[in-house]
N, C-alpha and C positions, 0 to 999 in steps of 0.2 A: 438921016440915020435913025432918028427916033421914030419916025413914021414907019420905017421898015420893020423895026422890032415890034411895034404895036400890031402890025399886020400878022406877023408870024405868030404872036400870042393868040390873036383872035382866031387864027385859022386852026390851031391844035386842039385835041379833045381833053376834057377835064374829068379824071377818074376819082378824085379825092372824096367827094360827097358820098358817092356810092360805097366806097370802102368804109367810111365812117358809119354809115347806116348798117352795113353788114356786121361790123364789129360790135355795135350797140345791140343789135338783135342777138348775136352769139352770147354776149355778156348777160343779157336778160334770161336767156335759156339756162345758162349755167347757174345763175342765182336761183332760178326756179327749181332746178334739180337739187341743189344743195338744201333748199328749204324743204323739199319733199323728203329728202334723206334724213334731215334732222327731225322732222315730224314723225317719220317712221321709227327712228331710234327712240324717241320719247315714248311713243305708244308701246313699243316692245319692252322697254325697261319697266313701264308701269305694269304691263301684263306679267312680266317675270317676277317683279316684286310682290305682286298679288298672289301668285302661285307659291312663292316662298313662304308667305304668311300663312296660307292655307296648310302647306306641308308642316310648318312648325306646330300649328294647332293640332293637326292629326297626330304628330309624334307625341305631343303632350297627352292627348287622349289615350294613345296606346300605352304610355307609361302608367297612367292612372289605372287603366284596365288590368295591366300586369300586376300592379300592387294589390288591386282588389282580388285578383285570382289567387295570389300568394296568401292573402289573408284567409280566403275561403278554404284553401287547402290546409292551412294550419288549423283552422277551426274544425275541419273534417277529421284530421288526425286526432285532435283532442277529444272529439266526440267518440271516435272509434276506440281510443284508449279507455275512456270512461265506461263505454259499453262493455268492453272486455273485462274490466275490473268488476263491473256489476255482475256479469255472467259467472266469473270465478267465485264471487261471493255467494251467488245463488246456488252454484254447485256445492260449495262447502256447506251451506245451510241444508241442502237436500241430503248430503251425506250424513250430517249430524242427525237429521230427522230419521234417516234409515237406521242408523245405529241405535237410536232411542227406541224405535219401533221393534228392532230385533231384541233388545234387552227386555222390552215389555212382553214380547211373544215368548221369549225364553222363560221369563218369570211365570207367565201363565202356564206354559207347558210343564215346567217343573212342579208347579203346584197341582196340576191336574193329572199328570201321567208318570208318577214315580215308579209304579209297577212296570210300566212299559219300558222305562229306562233300565230297570233291573234285569228284565228279560233280555233286553238288547245287550247288556254287559255280559250276561251269561253266554249268549250266542257268540259274542266276540271272543270270550275266553275259550270256548270250544274250538273256534276257528284257529286261534293261536296254537292250541294244543295240536291240532291236525297239521298245521304248517310246520311245527317243531318236529313232529314225527316224520314228515316227508323230508325235512332237511337232514335229520339223522340218518334216514335211509340213503339219501344221496351221498352223505359223508362216508357211510359204510361202503357204498359202491365205489367211490373214489379211492378209498383205502385199498380195496381189492385190486382195482386197476393199477395202482402204484406198485403193489406187491408183484403183480404179473410183469409190469415193466422192469422191475428190479431183477426178476428172474431172467427175463430176456437179455438184459444188460450183462448179467453174469455169464449167460451162455455165450454172448458175443465176445466178452473178454476172454473166455476160455478158447473160443475159436481163433481169436486174434493171437493169443499166446501160442496156440498150436501152429498157426500159419507162420508166425515169427520163428518158431523152432524149425519148421520145414525150410524156411528161407535161410536160416543159419546153416542148416545141413546142406542146402543147395549151394550156398556160398563156399562151404568147405569143399564140397564135391567139385565145384567149378575151379577153385584154387588148385585142388589136387589134379584135376584134368589139365589145367594150365601147366603145372609143373611137369606132368607126364608128357604133355605135348612139347614143352621146351626140351625135356630130356630126349624125346624121340627125334626132334629136329636136330639137336646137338649130335645125336648118334648118326643121323643121316649125313650131317655135314662132315662128321669125322670119317664116315665111310666114303663119302665123295672125295674128301681130302686124301684118304688112303688110295683110292683108285686114281685120283689125279697124280699122286706121287708115283704110282706104278706106271701110269701112262707116260709121265715125263721120263721115267727111267727107261722105258722101252724106246721112246723116241730118241732119247739121248744115245742109246746103243745103236739104233738104226741110222741116225743122221750124224754120228760122231765124226765121220770122215770129211764132212763139209765145213769149211771155215766160214762160209758166208751164211750159215744158219746158226743163230745164237739164242741163248735163253735170257730174257729180260723180265725179271720178277717171276710172275706165274704164267708167262707167255713164251711160246716158241716164235721166233722172228725169222722169216725167210726174206732175204733181199730180193727185190723184184727181178733182178737179172737171173736169179736161179730159175724162175718160173716163166717170165715173159720177156719178149723183145721190147725195145724202146718204143713207147707210145702205143703198145698193143695190149689187148686183153685176152689174146689166145695163148694158151699154155704151150710152151715149146716142148720138144721131146725130152730134154733133160729134166724139165720141171715135171712132166708126166711121170717119169721114173721115180722121182722123189715123192710125189703125191701118192703113187701106187703103194709105196712102203707105208705111208701114213694111213691110207685106207685099210691096209691089212691090220695095222695095230688098232684102228678104231673098231673094226669088226670083231676082233678078239675082245676088246673092252666091252662092247655091247653084250657079249655073251656072259661076261663076268659081273657087270654091275646089275644089282637086283632091279626088277621092273618098277618098284615103288620109289626109286630115287630118280627125281626129275633132273636130268642133266642135258647140256648141249655143248657142242664145240662151236665157239664163235669164231668166224673168219672175218678179220678186219682188214680192209684195204686202205693203204696210205700212199700219198705221192709227195714229191718235193714241191717247193713253192714256185717253180717256174710254170707259168700258165701254158695250157694246151688248148687248142681250139681247132677242131676238125668236124667233119660232117657227123661222125659217130660219137665223138666225145667233145661236146661244146665247152666243157670245163673239167677241172681235176675231180670234181664230185662224180661225174659220170665215169671217168677212168678208174677211180678207186673202187666205186661200187661194181663196175663191170668186172674188174679183176677178182674181187671177192666172190661174185656170183659164179664166175668161171671155175674157181676152186671148188665151190659147193657142188656145182653140177658134175664136175669130174669125180668127186667123192661119191656122189649118188650113183653115178654110172658104175663105180667099182663096188657097189653093194652096201654102202653106208645108209642107214635109215634117214630119210629126210627130216623126220621129227627130231633128230639129234643134231641138226645143223642150222646155223644162223649166219647170214651174210650181212655185212655192214660196210659202208664207205665213209671215210673221214676226210677225204681230200688231202689238202696240205696243212690242215689245222691242228694236227697232233704230232709235231716233229719230235724226233729223238735227239737230233743234233742241231745246234744253231750255226749260222754262218751261211755263206754263199759259195763255198768251195765244193769241188767235185766229191770229196770225201763225205761232206755233210749231205749232199744231194743223194749219194748212193745209200747212205745209212737211213735216210728218211723215206726212200722208195722201198716199201716193204709190204709183206703180208704177215699178219700176226694170227696165231692160233691160241685160243684160250679155252680150257675146259672149265665150265662154270655151271651154276644152278640155272634151271629154266625159270 
């Protein structure tokens, strides 16, 4: 058995020495690389510390140069201030010297030219006299101009007073004309009222037989049934007979009323509040207006002047009676005649 194991051991390969050699070689390489890294770090740190030292020295030099520059600037300002003070002192000395020289020249001139100064004073006195004469002449001219302006102002005041007087007269005349106009208008109104009264009296006599024609205030009121059939704007024969009487009275009135009185007979058409809608009359507006126009046209055909007639339609919006009964409807369907100013 022991012999068999010895043989198997001798027959197998042994790798251990080679592995040990490889590991030793790898360890040596790593140690070498670490050594190189440490040397490199050392030299770099030395280099950096050297540069920091140089930079510190340069900063110190810059600070020293800055202080020196500040000292130089301060010294320059001090020198400039001293120079300015010296220049001011020199200017003052020159001024004093000039004044002294002037006094010296004045003394010399007064000692040597008294006659010339006297002549100069005389000339100046003559000039003052001439200027005074000119000023007096100017003052005299100004006084004359002021007097002329005062005369013009007085003339303007007189013209203004005259204009105000004319204005007062005009106001009085205007007021008088207004009163006259009011009186004339009142007279015209009274005349028209008198003719209106006469016209009402004549119509009352002519139409007194009809119970469906009444007087409401200052208007004659025809019930629509007197003149028109239901829903129509054509005057029926009975209505034509009544309107012919009215036309005759109007033509007589036209002959009596003076031409300077402006008057018209207003024909107003009214309906009840029941709506109407047809091809000819879409609403009560058209029906009421159409009936008023028919009356006006009939009167014109009978010889009444168109300038004395006016047609107006009020629809259902001016009722005489309230309510929805047939009596109210009949009273509200009407044609009104009113003699009035134009």
